[in-house]
C-alpha positions as CSV (number, residue, x, y, z in Angstrom):
1,X,0.6,2.6,13.3
2,X,-1.7,4.3,15.8
3,X,0.9,3.7,18.4
4,X,3.3,6.0,16.5
5,X,1.3,8.6,18.3
6,X,0.9,10.8,15.2
7,X,-2.2,10.8,13.1
8,X,-0.1,11.2,9.9
9,X,1.1,7.5,10.2
10,X,-2.5,6.2,10.3
11,X,-3.4,8.6,7.5
12,X,-0.4,7.4,5.4
13,X,-1.6,3.7,5.8
14,X,-5.2,4.8,5.1
15,X,-4.3,6.6,1.9
16,X,-2.0,3.7,0.7
17,X,-4.8,1.3,1.6
18,X,-7.2,3.2,-0.6
19,X,-4.9,3.0,-3.5
20,X,-4.5,-0.8,-3.2
21,X,-8.3,-1.1,-2.6
22,X,-8.9,0.7,-5.9
23,X,-6.4,-1.7,-7.6
24,X,-7.3,-5.0,-6.0
25,X,-11.0,-4.6,-5.3
26,X,-11.4,-3.3,-8.9
27,X,-9.8,-6.6,-9.9
28,X,-11.9,-8.6,-7.5
29,X,-13.7,-10.0,-10.6
30,X,-10.9,-12.6,-10.5
31,X,-12.3,-14.0,-7.3
32,X,-16.0,-13.5,-8.0
33,X,-15.9,-14.7,-11.6
34,X,-13.9,-17.8,-10.6
35,X,-16.4,-18.6,-7.8
36,X,-19.4,-18.4,-10.1
37,X,-17.9,-20.4,-12.9
38,X,-16.3,-23.1,-10.7
39,X,-19.4,-23.7,-8.6
40,X,-21.5,-24.1,-11.8
41,X,-18.8,-26.5,-13.2
42,X,-19.0,-28.5,-9.9
43,X,-22.8,-28.6,-10.0
44,X,-22.9,-29.8,-13.7
45,X,-19.8,-32.1,-13.0
46,X,-18.0,-30.6,-16.0
47,X,-14.4,-31.2,-15.0
48,X,-13.0,-30.1,-18.4
49,X,-14.6,-26.6,-18.0
50,X,-13.3,-26.5,-14.4
51,X,-9.7,-27.2,-15.5
52,X,-10.0,-24.6,-18.3
53,X,-11.4,-21.9,-16.0
54,X,-8.7,-22.5,-13.4
55,X,-5.9,-22.2,-15.9
56,X,-7.3,-19.1,-17.7
57,X,-8.1,-17.2,-14.5
58,X,-4.7,-17.9,-12.9
59,X,-2.9,-16.9,-16.0
60,X,-4.8,-13.7,-16.2
61,X,-4.0,-13.0,-12.5
62,X,-0.2,-13.4,-13.1
63,X,-0.3,-11.1,-16.2
64,X,-2.2,-8.4,-14.3
65,X,0.1,-8.7,-11.3
66,X,3.2,-7.9,-13.2
67,X,1.5,-5.1,-15.1
68,X,0.7,-3.4,-11.8
69,X,4.4,-3.7,-10.7
70,X,5.6,-2.3,-14.1
71,X,3.3,0.8,-13.6
72,X,4.2,1.3,-9.9
73,X,5.7,4.7,-10.4
74,X,2.8,6.2,-12.4
75,X,0.4,4.7,-9.7
76,X,2.3,6.5,-6.9
77,X,2.5,9.8,-8.9
78,X,-1.2,9.8,-9.9
79,X,-2.3,8.8,-6.4
80,X,-0.8,12.0,-5.0
81,X,-3.1,14.2,-7.1
82,X,-6.3,12.6,-5.8
83,X,-6.1,13.2,-2.0
84,X,-6.4,16.4,0.0
85,X,-4.2,15.2,2.8
86,X,-1.1,16.8,4.3
87,X,2.3,16.5,2.6
88,X,3.7,14.2,5.3
89,X,0.7,11.8,4.9
90,X,1.1,11.7,1.1
91,X,4.9,11.0,1.4
92,X,4.2,8.2,3.8
93,X,1.6,6.9,1.5
94,X,4.1,6.7,-1.4
95,X,6.6,4.9,0.8
96,X,4.0,2.3,1.7
97,X,2.9,1.8,-1.9
98,X,6.5,1.5,-3.2
99,X,7.0,-1.6,-1.0
100,X,3.7,-3.3,-0.9
101,X,3.1,-3.2,-4.7
102,X,5.5,-6.1,-5.2
103,X,2.9,-8.4,-3.6
104,X,0.6,-7.8,-6.6
105,X,1.0,-11.2,-8.4
106,X,0.5,-13.0,-5.1
107,X,-2.6,-11.0,-4.2
108,X,-4.3,-11.6,-7.5
109,X,-3.4,-15.3,-7.7
110,X,-4.7,-15.6,-4.1
111,X,-8.0,-14.1,-5.3
112,X,-8.4,-16.7,-8.0
113,X,-7.5,-19.5,-5.6
114,X,-10.0,-18.1,-3.0
115,X,-12.6,-18.1,-5.7
116,X,-11.8,-21.8,-6.4
117,X,-12.1,-22.6,-2.7
118,X,-15.6,-21.0,-2.5
119,X,-16.7,-22.5,-5.8
120,X,-15.6,-26.0,-4.8
121,X,-17.4,-25.7,-1.5
122,X,-14.1,-25.8,0.5
123,X,-14.6,-23.0,3.1
124,X,-12.0,-24.5,5.4
125,X,-9.3,-24.0,2.7
126,X,-10.5,-20.5,2.2
127,X,-10.4,-19.9,5.9
128,X,-6.8,-21.2,6.1
129,X,-5.7,-18.9,3.3
130,X,-7.3,-15.8,4.9
131,X,-6.2,-16.6,8.4
132,X,-2.7,-17.2,7.3
133,X,-2.5,-13.9,5.5
134,X,-4.2,-11.9,8.3
135,X,-2.4,-13.5,11.2
136,X,1.0,-13.4,9.5
137,X,0.4,-9.7,8.6
138,X,-0.6,-8.8,12.2
139,X,2.3,-10.7,13.8
140,X,4.8,-9.2,11.4
141,X,3.3,-5.7,12.0
142,X,4.0,-6.1,15.7
143,X,7.5,-7.5,15.2
144,X,8.6,-4.9,12.6
145,X,7.1,-1.9,14.4
146,X,7.8,-2.7,18.0
147,X,10.7,-5.1,17.9
148,X,12.7,-3.6,15.0
149,X,11.4,0.0,15.5
150,X,10.4,0.2,11.8
151,X,7.8,2.7,10.7
152,X,5.3,2.5,7.8
153,X,7.8,0.4,5.8
154,X,7.5,-2.3,8.4
155,X,3.7,-2.4,7.9
156,X,4.2,-2.6,4.1
157,X,6.8,-5.4,4.4
158,X,4.4,-7.3,6.7
159,X,1.7,-7.3,4.0
160,X,4.2,-8.3,1.3
161,X,5.5,-11.3,3.2
162,X,2.0,-12.4,4.3
163,X,0.6,-12.5,0.8
164,X,3.4,-14.7,-0.6
165,X,3.1,-17.1,2.4
166,X,-0.6,-17.2,1.8
167,X,0.0,-18.1,-1.8
168,X,2.3,-20.9,-1.0
169,X,-0.1,-22.5,1.4
170,X,-3.1,-21.9,-0.9
171,X,-1.3,-23.7,-3.8
172,X,-0.9,-26.8,-1.7
173,X,-4.5,-26.8,-0.5
174,X,-5.9,-26.2,-4.0
175,X,-3.9,-29.0,-5.6
176,X,-5.3,-31.4,-3.0
177,X,-8.8,-30.4,-3.9
178,X,-8.5,-30.5,-7.7
179,X,-6.0,-33.2,-8.5
180,X,-8.8,-35.9,-8.8
181,X,-11.0,-33.6,-10.9
182,X,-8.6,-32.6,-13.6
183,X,-6.9,-34.8,-16.2
184,X,-3.4,-36.2,-15.9
185,X,-2.4,-34.0,-18.8
186,X,-3.1,-30.8,-16.7
187,X,0.4,-29.5,-16.9
188,X,0.6,-30.1,-20.6
189,X,-2.7,-28.3,-21.1
190,X,-1.6,-25.1,-19.4
191,X,0.3,-23.9,-22.4
192,X,-2.5,-24.8,-24.9
193,X,-5.2,-23.2,-22.8
194,X,-3.4,-20.2,-21.4
195,X,-2.1,-19.0,-24.8
196,X,-5.4,-19.2,-26.7
197,X,-7.2,-15.8,-26.9
198,X,-10.7,-17.1,-27.2
199,X,-10.5,-18.9,-23.9
200,X,-10.4,-15.5,-22.3
201,X,-13.4,-14.1,-24.1
202,X,-16.0,-15.4,-21.6
203,X,-14.2,-14.4,-18.5
204,X,-13.6,-11.0,-20.0
205,X,-17.3,-10.6,-20.7
206,X,-18.0,-11.3,-17.0
207,X,-15.0,-9.3,-15.8
208,X,-15.7,-6.0,-17.5
209,X,-19.1,-5.7,-15.7
210,X,-17.6,-6.8,-12.4
211,X,-14.7,-4.4,-12.9
212,X,-17.1,-1.4,-13.3
213,X,-19.2,-2.6,-10.3
214,X,-16.3,-3.0,-7.9
215,X,-14.6,0.2,-9.1
216,X,-17.8,2.1,-8.1
217,X,-17.9,0.3,-4.7
218,X,-14.4,1.3,-3.8
219,X,-15.0,4.8,-5.2
220,X,-17.9,5.2,-2.7
221,X,-15.4,4.4,0.1
222,X,-12.7,6.6,-1.5
223,X,-15.1,9.6,-1.6
224,X,-15.6,9.3,2.1
225,X,-11.9,9.0,2.8
226,X,-11.1,12.0,0.6
227,X,-13.8,14.1,2.1
228,X,-12.5,13.1,5.6
229,X,-8.9,14.0,4.5
230,X,-10.1,17.6,3.6
231,X,-11.4,17.9,7.2
232,X,-8.0,17.1,8.7
233,X,-5.8,14.2,9.7
234,X,-7.8,13.4,12.8
235,X,-11.0,13.0,10.8
236,X,-9.2,11.0,8.3
237,X,-7.8,8.7,11.0
238,X,-11.3,8.3,12.5
239,X,-12.7,7.3,9.1
240,X,-9.9,4.8,8.6
241,X,-10.7,3.2,12.0
242,X,-14.4,3.0,11.1
243,X,-13.4,1.4,7.8
244,X,-11.4,-1.2,9.9
245,X,-14.6,-2.0,11.8
246,X,-16.4,-2.3,8.5
247,X,-13.7,-4.7,7.3
248,X,-14.1,-6.9,10.3
249,X,-17.9,-6.8,9.9
250,X,-17.5,-7.7,6.2
251,X,-15.4,-10.7,7.0
252,X,-18.2,-12.0,9.3
253,X,-21.0,-11.4,6.8
254,X,-18.9,-12.6,3.9
255,X,-19.1,-16.2,5.3
256,X,-22.8,-16.3,4.5
257,X,-22.3,-14.5,1.2
258,X,-19.7,-16.9,0.1
259,X,-21.8,-19.9,1.1
260,X,-24.6,-18.3,-1.0
261,X,-22.3,-18.0,-3.9
262,X,-21.3,-21.6,-3.9
263,X,-24.8,-23.1,-3.3
264,X,-26.4,-20.7,-5.8
265,X,-23.9,-21.7,-8.5
266,X,-24.3,-25.4,-7.8
267,X,-28.1,-25.2,-7.9
268,X,-27.9,-23.4,-11.2
269,X,-25.4,-26.0,-12.6
270,X,-27.9,-28.7,-11.5
271,X,-30.9,-26.7,-13.0
272,X,-32.7,-27.0,-9.6
273,X,-35.0,-24.1,-9.1
274,X,-36.5,-25.5,-5.9
275,X,-33.1,-25.8,-4.2
276,X,-32.2,-22.3,-5.4
277,X,-35.3,-20.8,-3.8
278,X,-34.6,-22.5,-0.5
279,X,-30.9,-21.5,-0.6
280,X,-31.9,-17.8,-1.0
281,X,-34.5,-17.7,1.7
282,X,-32.4,-19.6,4.3
283,X,-29.3,-17.5,3.5
284,X,-31.3,-14.2,4.1
285,X,-32.7,-15.5,7.4
286,X,-29.5,-16.8,8.8
287,X,-27.5,-13.8,7.5
288,X,-29.9,-11.4,9.3
289,X,-29.7,-13.3,12.6
290,X,-25.9,-13.3,12.4
291,X,-25.9,-9.5,11.6
292,X,-27.9,-8.9,14.8
293,X,-25.3,-10.9,16.8
294,X,-22.4,-8.9,15.2
295,X,-24.2,-5.6,16.0
296,X,-24.7,-6.7,19.7
297,X,-21.0,-7.6,19.9
298,X,-19.9,-4.3,18.5
299,X,-22.3,-2.4,20.8
300,X,-20.8,-4.1,23.9
301,X,-17.1,-4.3,23.0
302,X,-16.6,-1.8,20.2
303,X,-15.3,1.0,22.5
304,X,-12.7,-1.3,23.9
305,X,-11.5,-2.1,20.4
306,X,-11.3,1.6,19.5
307,X,-9.2,2.4,22.6
308,X,-6.9,-0.5,21.8
309,X,-6.0,0.4,18.2
310,X,-5.8,4.2,18.8
311,X,-4.5,6.1,21.8
312,X,-5.3,9.4,20.2
313,X,-8.0,11.1,22.3
314,X,-9.2,13.5,19.6
315,X,-9.5,10.7,17.1
316,X,-11.3,8.4,19.6
317,X,-13.8,11.1,20.6
318,X,-14.7,11.6,16.9
319,X,-15.2,7.8,16.5
320,X,-17.3,7.5,19.6
321,X,-19.6,10.3,18.4
322,X,-20.3,8.1,15.3
323,X,-20.5,4.8,17.2
324,X,-24.1,4.2,16.3
325,X,-23.1,4.2,12.7
326,X,-20.7,1.3,13.4
327,X,-23.4,-0.6,15.2
328,X,-25.8,-0.2,12.3
329,X,-23.3,-1.3,9.6
330,X,-23.9,-5.1,10.0
331,X,-27.7,-4.7,10.1
332,X,-27.7,-2.6,6.9
333,X,-24.8,-4.2,5.1
334,X,-26.0,-7.8,5.4
335,X,-28.6,-7.4,2.6
336,X,-26.1,-6.1,0.0
337,X,-23.6,-8.8,0.9
338,X,-26.1,-11.7,0.5
339,X,-27.7,-10.3,-2.6
340,X,-24.2,-10.0,-4.1
341,X,-23.6,-13.6,-3.2
342,X,-26.6,-14.8,-5.2
343,X,-25.6,-12.9,-8.3
344,X,-21.9,-13.9,-8.0
345,X,-23.0,-17.6,-7.9
346,X,-25.2,-17.0,-10.9
347,X,-22.3,-15.3,-12.7
348,X,-24.8,-12.5,-13.6
349,X,-22.3,-9.7,-13.7
350,X,-24.6,-7.4,-15.8
351,X,-27.3,-7.2,-13.2
352,X,-24.6,-6.4,-10.5
353,X,-23.2,-3.7,-12.7
354,X,-26.5,-2.0,-13.5
355,X,-27.8,-2.0,-9.9
356,X,-24.5,-0.6,-8.6
357,X,-24.5,2.2,-11.1
358,X,-28.0,3.2,-10.0
359,X,-27.0,3.1,-6.3
360,X,-23.8,5.1,-7.0
361,X,-25.7,7.8,-8.9
362,X,-28.0,8.4,-5.9
363,X,-24.9,8.3,-3.6
364,X,-23.2,11.1,-5.6
365,X,-26.4,13.2,-5.6
366,X,-26.6,12.9,-1.8
367,X,-22.8,13.6,-1.4
368,X,-23.1,16.8,-3.4
369,X,-26.2,18.0,-1.6
370,X,-24.5,17.6,1.8
371,X,-21.5,19.5,0.5
372,X,-23.7,22.4,-0.4
373,X,-25.7,22.6,2.9
374,X,-23.7,21.0,5.6
375,X,-20.4,19.0,5.6
376,X,-19.4,16.8,8.5
377,X,-18.3,13.2,9.2
378,X,-21.7,12.1,10.6
379,X,-23.6,13.1,7.5
380,X,-21.0,11.5,5.3
381,X,-21.3,8.1,7.0
382,X,-25.1,8.4,7.1
383,X,-25.0,8.7,3.3
384,X,-22.8,5.6,3.1
385,X,-25.4,3.7,5.1
386,X,-28.1,4.8,2.7
387,X,-25.9,3.7,-0.2
388,X,-25.6,0.2,1.3
389,X,-29.4,0.0,1.4
390,X,-29.8,1.2,-2.2
391,X,-27.4,-1.5,-3.4
392,X,-29.6,-4.3,-2.1
393,X,-32.8,-2.5,-3.0
394,X,-31.8,-2.2,-6.7
395,X,-30.5,-5.7,-6.9
396,X,-34.0,-6.9,-5.9
397,X,-35.3,-5.8,-9.3
398,X,-32.9,-8.2,-11.1
399,X,-33.5,-11.3,-8.9
400,X,-35.6,-13.0,-11.6
401,X,-32.5,-13.3,-13.8
402,X,-31.0,-15.8,-11.4
403,X,-34.0,-18.1,-11.7
404,X,-33.9,-17.8,-15.5
405,X,-30.3,-19.1,-15.5
406,X,-31.5,-22.2,-13.5
407,X,-34.0,-22.9,-16.4
408,X,-31.5,-22.8,-19.3
C-alpha cells in the first residue's frame, strides 16, 4: 500500500487493521485458553478432556465467526466514529473491512487450531500454519496490487484467501496429531459435546478474563494510533510502520513465549514444580539473549526495511527520528511476552487480567499527562515502552499462583 504513493492508503489499512485487531485480539482467548488446557491435558494424559476441549473451543470459534459477519455493517459504522482520520482514510477503511470480515470464521478456527498446536508441543505445525497465511497474504498482495492494479480491495482479498488456505492446511495437520489421542467415536461425540451448555462454562470462565485483558492490550495500541491520526496522515502512517516492526518483533519473541506456554502447562499437568522452575528460568534467559539479537538486527538493517516498505520521505523521516524506540522494543517487550507465556500455560487468566488492568490504568494516566503538557509521537511511543515494562512488572506479583497450580 505504501507504493500507492499516498499516505491515505497506508492509513486506510492501518485503521482497518485496528478494527480487526480489536475484534480478533480481543477473541484471542480462543488461542490462549486452548493452549493452556490442551497442554495440561497432554501432561496429565487425559485424552477425554483433550477431545472435549478441542470440540468445545472449535464450536465456539465457528459461532463467534458468523456473529462477526452478521454484525459487519454496525462494525463499519461504529468504527468510523472512533478515529480522527481524514474522510478518504475512513472510506478506505470501510472498504477494507467490508471484504476482509468474511474471513472471520477461518481466523477464529485458526486461533483454536494454533492453540492446539502449541498445547500439543507441535511448533512445526504452528509454523506451517502461520507461514502459509503470511506468505500467501504477501504474495497475493503483490499480485493483486501490482499485477492486477487493485487498490485496498486487493489487500483485503489477499487476507481473506490466505486465512481460508491456512485453515485447510491446519485442519489436515491437526487431524494427523490428534487422531491417535481421541476415541473412534469422535465424530459422533461432536454433537453431544458441542450442544451441551455446561461444557462451555469452564472455557467461558477463562475466556472472560482473557477477553478483558486482550481488549486492554489492543486498546493501548489503538490509543497510540488514534492520537497519531489526530496529528495527520503522515504521523499515522509512521505509527503503522512502527507497529509493523513491533509485529515482526512479536513473532520472534512469541516463539519463546509459546514454548513457555506448552512446557508450563505440561509441567502443571504432571504436578512437577522442579521442572516448572527450570522452565521459567531457562525461558527468561534464552528469551533475553534472543531479544538482544533481534535488537542488533533491527539496529543494523531496520533503516533498509523502512525505505523498502515506504517511499514517502516525510513518513520515513518521522520513523527514523523514532528509530531508537524500535531498537528498544525487543529488549523491553520480551519480559511481558514470556510472563504471558507462563500464565497462559497455567490457564491463570485472572492474574493476567488483574495485572493488565493495573498497567493500563498507569498507561492512561501517562497518556493524559502528556496530552496536557506536550503531545508528539516520540512521547507517545515512550509511554508505550513504559506500558510494556509495567505489564511484566505487575505479573511478577502473581507468579506464586502458577506454582500453586502445580501443587493441586
